N, C-alpha and C positions, 0 to 999 in steps of 0.2 A: 349553439352553433354546430351545424352538421359538417362532416368531412367526407371528401372523396379520396380514395386510395389510388396510388400509382406505384408500380414497381419500376425502378429506374436503373438498377445496377445488379449484375450478377457476375461473380468471378469463380471459376472452377479451374483448378490445376491439380494434377495427379502427382503424388510423391511416391518414390520407390518403397517397396515393402522392406521391413526389417531395418529401416534407417535409424531406429532408436536403439539398436543393439550395441551396448558397450559392456565391458567387464569392470567391476569395481570390487575392492577388497572388503567393503563394508557388509556387515550382516543386514543392515537396514539402510536404505537410501531413497531419496526423492529429489527430483529437480522440479521446481514449482515456478510457474509464471503467474504472479499475483493479480495482474490486471484482468486476465481472463479466467483466473483461478484454475488454470490447466496444469495437469501433471505431464511433463515432457518425458520423464524417465522415472522408474521406481523399481525398488527391490524390497520386498517385504515391508511395504510402507505402513501397514496397519498393525504390525506386531507391537505389543506393549512392552516397553523396555525402559530401564533407567537411562538418564541422559546427562549425568554428571553436572558439570558447571554450566552447560548450556541452559540449565535451569535459570541462570541469572538473567537471561533474556526476559523471562516472565517477571522476575523480581524488579528489573529496571523499569519496564513499561508500567507495571503496577505502581511503583513508587512515583513515577512521573505524573500519573493520573490521580494520585491521592495525596499529594503533598506539594510543597513549594521548594524550588531550587535553593532559595535563600534560608530555608529552615536551618537552625543550628542544632546539631545532633550531639548529645552527650553519650560517649561510648561506655557501655556497661562492662563489668568484669566478664560476663558470659560471652560477650562479643569479642573482647580482647583475648580470651583464652581458647577460642574455638580452634579445632585442629585444621590442618591443611593449609592451602595457599592463603597468604594474607598480605596486607599492606602495613603490618606492624602497628596496628592501633593499640593505644594504651587505655586502661580503665580511667575514666574521668576526662579523657581528651575530648575536645570539642571540635567538630568539623561541620562545614556546611553540607547539606544533602548533595549538592552538585559535586563537591569534591569526593564524597563517598561513592557516588555513581561512577565517577572515573576510576576510582580504586576497584570498584566492583567489576567493571567491564573490561578494563585494560589489564590489570594485574590479577583479576579473578579473586579478589579478596573475600574469603569466607567471613572474616571479621566485619568487613564493610556490609555484607549481606545481613548479618545478624543485627548490626547497629541500625541499619535502615528499617528493617522489619519491626524492631522494638520501638523505634521512634514513631512509626506510623500507626501501629496497631497495639502496642503495649507488649505483645508476646509474638514469637515466631509462629505459634499455632494459629493465632487469630489472623496474622498476615497471610498465612497459607490459604485461608478462606478467601481473601481478596485475590490472591493469585489465581485460584480456581475460577473466580468470577471473571477475571480478565481473559483467561483461556476460553471460557464459554463465549465471551463477546467476540473473540477472534475466530470462532467457528471450530474450536478444538474440543471435540466431544468424547475423546477417548484418552483423556489425560487426567492425572491426579497428582497434585503437588502437596507435599507435606512439610517442606522446609524451603528457605529462600536461597540456599547455597548449592544444593545438588549433592550433598553427601548422601551415601547410600542409606535408604530407610524404607521399611516395608510400606507398600502402598504409594510410593513415589515413582511415577512412571509417565511416559508419553509415547507417542508414535512418531515416526519420521515425518509423516504427513501433518500431524497436529503441530509439530514443532515448526514446520515450514509456514503453516497458517498463522501461528502466533508471531513468528518473525516478520511476515508480511504486514501484519497488523501493526507491530511495533515500528517498522520502518516508515510508517505514515507519520510518525511523530518526529518533528524536525530536530528536537533536542536529542532524542534517542539516536537518530541517524548521525548527528554530529559527534556524539560520544563514541559510538562504535567504529567510526571511521578515523578516529584520532590515533596516530601511531605512538606519540609520546606526550606526557603531561606531567607538570610539576604541581604538587599540592603541598601545603604547609605541614611541618612536623614540629609540633609544640615541644619545647624543652630541648630542642636540638639546634645546632648551629647551621644546619643545612636542611633543605626541603626534601620531601620524598620525590623521587623521580620514577614515574610509572611508564612502563613500556608495554605496548599491546602484544599479547601472546599470539594474536592471529597473524600468522605469516602470509596468509593470502593477500593481505593489504599490500605486500611488496612483491609477492610472487605472480599475481594475476592482474593484468590490465583491466581497469574498471572496477576492481574489488573495492567495496566500501563498508564492509562489516562481515560477520558480526560477533561470534563467540566460539571459543574452544572449550573443551572439557575432558576430564580424565579421572576415572577411579579404576582400581583393579577389577572390580565387578563389571563396570559398564564398558571398559576399554576406552579407546580414543574416540571422542565425539566432536563433531565440528558442524557449525552452521555458518555458511558464507553467503554474501550477497554481492552481486556485481551489476553494474549499470552500463550499457553500451548502446549507442545509436537509438536512444529512446525506449529501450527495453530493459526491465529489471528481471533478474532471475535469483531465486533463492535455492541454495543447495544444502541438503542435510545428510549427514552420515552418522550412524550410531555403530559403535564397535567396529571401527575401521582402522586396521593396522597402517594402511597407506592413505590416510585421509587427504593430505595435500594433493596427491596424484589423483585420487578419486574426484575431488572437487574440480580440478583442472579439466579432467575428462568430461565431466557432466556439464560444466559451464561452456566448454568448447562446443559440445554437442548442441546445447540449447541455442547458442548464438549463431551456430551454422544453420539451424533449422528455422529460426524466427527472424522476421523482418518487421520493423515498425512501419506500418503503411498508413498513409493518409487516406482515410475512407471518405471523409467529407472535408472540404476546405472552408475556412471561414469566409463568409460573404459569397459562397458559391450559389449561383442561381439554380434552384431545384424545381421550379415550376411557375405557373401563373395562376392567379386567383381572380375569378370573375367578380366584378363590382357592379352593384345596382345603383342607379341614380347618381353616377359619378361623371366628372368631366372626362374620365377615361373608363373604358369598359373592363379593363384588366389591369392588374398590377403584378409585377414580378416579385416572387418571394425567394428569400435567400437564407442560408444557414446562419443562425446567430453566432455559432461558434464552430471551430474546426474539431475534427475527431481523428486522433491517431490511435492505432491499435496494433499490437504485435500479432502477426499472423504466420501460420505455417504454410508451406507451399501447397498442402492438401486442403487448406481451408476454403470454404465457400462463404462469401460475404454478400449481403444484399441490403438495399435501403428501400423501405416502404415509405412513400411520401403521402401524408394525409393533409389535404388542403381544405380549408374552410369553405363552406357554401353559404349562399343567402347572405352575403356580406353587403352591407349598404354603406354608401359614402356618408360622411367623410372617412378617409383612411389616413392615418398618420404614419410617416416613415418610422420603421422600427416596431410597428404594431404587430403582435403575434397573430398569424393567420394560418397556423398549422404546425405540424411537427413531423420530423423524420425519424422513423424507427430503424435502428441499425441492428442487423442480425448476423450472427456468426454461426454457421452450420445449423441454421434453423432455430437458434436460441437468441432471443432478444438480449442485447448487451448494453444498449444505450438509446436515449431519445433526445433529439436536439430540436429546440424551437425554430420555427420558420417565421421570418418577419418580412414586412413590406419593405420593398426597396425604395419607395418614394411616397410622397403625399398624393392623395387624390381628393379633390374638393367636390362638394355637392354640385351637381349639374343644376344650374338655375333655369327653371321653366316658368315663363311668364304666366301669371294668372289672368282670368277674364278681366279683373279690375285693372291689372297692369296694361292689358291691351286697350281697354277703354280709355285709360289715361293717355296712352300714346296717341290714340285716335283724336281725342279732344285737343291735345297739344298740336297735332298736325293741322287741325282745322283752324286753330287760333293763329297759326303762322300764315 
């Protein structure tokens, strides 16, 4: 089937210079818009650094992709005795993987991280290999993970941009998103009269409207590290800071900047008529074609968007309503970002043309009358 192209939409608006200029305390920072994979703001985004417990973002999504939430995990002595933040797991204790993930992401349990890693891979070293595979899938090519909890270790590093990409990838998982947006959670505590009460360390969940994740981190070597996510008016932003003395303030500034610049715009409406297709041998010579789905996209004021409509040619009847008769290519600043099928708005039947025999039968019939 051949196609004919039409350009039907162009949008050009100019944005003032230096509108992205803000000051942050972080040594490394990035504000990332995952749908367009755009960097709205950055500071030393590609410098390789330790990321403390924000490591657990990778641990959690790797666990979700390589195990079941209902798995029962037996806590080892190594996991129970690990240094740093914990949920007070005890050797021999049994917990579901789901409970451990809440302990990992809300209370930043290093013990939960070890228990999860050992359950899935047998050792933390083998689990780290899985973590690195996850990072590669997310498009993070400048990272190396050596452990599941983020304690300082030679060769354990990432970049602000890589961590944003990994987080964007993780936030596509509904269970991950549910866990990191939870402010408080109660999980069992075997051998005790009360349950464990977990409280999310991420203050952004309360400080910032629309915040829905994701993880804090701190070691003396790495400093304060924070990854946050916020969703407003159809747009998600991921903010990352590494070694940031004033991380809550940094993230508020960056997210405010992003939401002030971005607008989720309807580029194409569902069922919007985008052209007409010529039909051969049909009861009608043309059929309207419409967008099979709508398309919303976060745009900056400086963005240029356009739609190239590709309509099928040499189409013969019959045509069925909903039949694909083309596609619309959506471009942002000359880069193709999506493609939407174009479908027939109605049926068109084959045009009946009497044959010589039909005409002969009609003639005979008229003579007999």
